[in-house]
N, C-alpha and C positions, 0 to 999 in steps of 0.2 A: 758873883763870878762874872756876870755880864758887864757890870761896871768896870771890873778889872780889865776885861778884854777890850772894852771900848776905849778906856784910857791908854792901855798899852798900844793898841793899834794907832791911836792918835799920836802917841810919842814917836812911833816908827814912821808913819806916813807923813806927818807934818812936824818935822823937827823945828823947834823954836816957837811953834804956835801951841799955846796951852789952853785948856778948857777953863780952868780956874786960874792957876798960877803955876809956876815951875815947881815950887815946893808942895803946893796942894795936890797937883797931879801925881807927883812922886809918892806922896804919902798915901794917896788912894791906890796907886798901883802896888805899893809895898803891902798895904793892909789887905787888899784883895788877893794878892798872891799868897800871903800867909793864911788867910781864911780858907782859900781853896785847898791848900795843903792840909789844913786841919780837917776839912770836910773829907778829903780823900783818906786821911789816916783813920777817921771815924768809920768810914765805909769798909776799909781793909780790916780793921780790928773786928768789927761786927761780922763780916763775912767769915773770917777765920773762926770766930767764937761760935757762931751758929751752925756753920756748914762743914767746917773742916776739923772740928773738935770731936770726932767720933772714933770709936774703935773699929778700925778696918784691918782685916787679916793681912793684906799685902803690905800695909804701912808698918804693922808690927813686925813682919818678917824682914822688911828692909831695915828697920831699926835694929834688929838682931844681927844683921849682916854688916852693919855700918863700919865697925872697927876693922873687920877683916878686909872689907872693900878698901878702906883707907890704907891698909898695909900693902895690898897687892895691886892697886889700880895703876900705879906708875909703871910697873912691869907690863901689865896688860896693855896699857896705852902705848908703850914703846913697841910691843909686838904688833899692834894694829897699825901704828904710824909708819913703820918701815915699808910695808907694801904700798901705803897711800902716798909716800913721798914722791914717787915718779909717775903717779896716775895723772892722766890728762883730763883733769876736772878742775873747776875753779877752787881757789883756796878756801872760800867760805863753805863750799860744799864738803871739802875735805874735813874742815873743822867740825861741821855738824855730824858727819858720818863718824868721825873719830870720837866725839863726845857720846853719841848714842851707842856705838858699839862697845866703848869702854864701860859705860854704865851697865849695859846688858851683860857683857861677858864677865865683868867682875862680880856682879850679883849672882850669875849662874854658877860661877866657880865656887863662891861661898855657899850656895845652896847645895851643890853636890858634895862639898867638903863636909857640911853639917850632916847631910844624910849618911855619908860614909862613916863619919865619926860616931853617929848614933848606932849604926849597924855593927860596928866593931865593938862597942861597949856592951851591946846585948849579947 
């Protein structure tokens, strides 16, 4: 990784000046980049395998609600976006608020729908 960074910085800061040769430097940068990606992929896979591959109640609930959320999220997003349209806040903040409120509202709607559905069946 350090070799990749050294050669990449050299390519940007000293264009036309190579440590070994043009093709040698490019091969080292290409190889270092791909090895860095492979290392990151290994870290991500192991992180998910060891730490995020557990049975968690809230994850199972969100999984149960996912199809219903998929169906209703567009309507919920529209209902939340209309009041935000003329709000005097930056656009990126509007986007973040819209995404978080849509996620929360859609999952809450599905939660209450499932609870009411269970109560009416009993």
